[in-house]
C-alpha positions in Angstrom: 10.8 -5.9 11.3 12.3 -8.6 9.0 12.3 -6.5 5.8 8.8 -4.9 6.3 8.8 -1.6 4.6 7.4 1.5 6.4 4.7 2.2 3.8 3.6 -1.4 3.9 3.6 -1.3 7.7 1.3 1.7 7.6 -1.1 -0.1 5.3 -1.0 -3.2 7.6 -1.8 -1.0 10.6 -4.7 0.7 8.8 -6.1 -2.7 7.8 -5.8 -4.0 11.4 -7.4 -0.9 12.9 -10.2 -1.0 10.3 -11.1 -4.5 11.2 -11.1 -3.8 14.9 -13.3 -0.7 14.4 -15.7 -2.7 12.1 -14.9 -0.3 9.1 -16.2 -2.0 6.0 -14.0 -0.3 3.3 -10.6 1.4 3.1 -9.5 3.4 0.0 -6.2 4.5 -1.3 -5.7 7.3 -3.9 -4.2 6.2 -7.2 -1.6 8.1 -9.2 -4.1 10.0 -11.3 -5.9 11.6 -8.3 -3.0 12.3 -6.0 -3.0 15.8 -4.5 0.5 16.6 -5.6 -0.7 16.6 -9.2 -3.1 19.5 -8.7 -2.3 23.1 -9.4 -1.2 25.1 -6.5 -1.1 28.9 -5.9 2.6 28.6 -5.4 4.2 26.0 -7.6 7.6 24.8 -6.4 8.6 21.9 -8.8 10.7 19.9 -6.3 7.8 20.0 -3.7 5.2 19.0 -6.2 6.9 16.1 -7.9 6.8 12.9 -5.9 8.6 9.9 -7.5 6.5 7.1 -6.2 4.2 4.7 -8.1 1.0 4.6 -6.0 -0.8 2.3 -8.5 1.9 -0.4 -8.2 1.9 0.0 -4.4 -1.9 -0.5 -4.1 -1.8 -3.4 -6.5 0.9 -5.1 -4.4 -1.3 -4.6 -1.3 -4.1 -6.5 -3.1 -6.3 -3.5 -3.8 -8.9 -3.2 -6.6 -9.0 -0.1 -8.8 -12.4 1.6 -9.0 -13.6 3.6 -12.0 -13.1 6.9 -10.1 -9.3 6.4 -9.5 -9.5 5.1 -5.9 -8.2 1.7 -4.9 -10.3 -0.4 -2.5 -8.0 -2.2 -0.1 -8.8 -5.5 1.4 -9.3 -5.6 5.2 -7.1 -8.6 5.5 -3.4 -8.3 4.4 -2.5 -10.2 1.3 0.4 -12.6 1.7 2.5 -13.8 -1.1 2.8 -17.5 -1.8 6.2 -18.7 -0.8 6.7 -20.0 -4.4 6.3 -16.4 -5.7 9.1 -15.1 -3.4 12.7 -15.1 -4.7 14.7 -18.0 -3.1 17.2 -15.6 -1.4 14.3 -13.8 0.3 12.2 -16.8 1.5 13.9 -16.9 5.0 13.0 -13.2 5.4 9.3 -13.9 4.5 9.1 -16.8 6.8 10.3 -14.6 9.7 7.9 -11.8 8.7 4.9 -14.1 8.5 5.7 -15.6 11.8 5.4 -12.2 13.4 1.7 -12.0 12.6 
């Protein structure tokens, strides 16, 4: 998949399906409102601690933060400008963009 990460692939698939089904908005949950942060009846620390920055992930996908903690995703995937990509990864990005 030319360096496409699994999480990014899922977001891309959701964006494509949303456009095909004429869905107008898609949301992603920010770090502050993630379910793993809520109290549980049985608290097991290793199961309730996820080391992932959802806010950075949604920002990278081109999403906008709403006041309620949800990120509104664009229905069209955001592509980086080739000048923003490191020189050693440009070939990878060219191949990835040619897939779509």
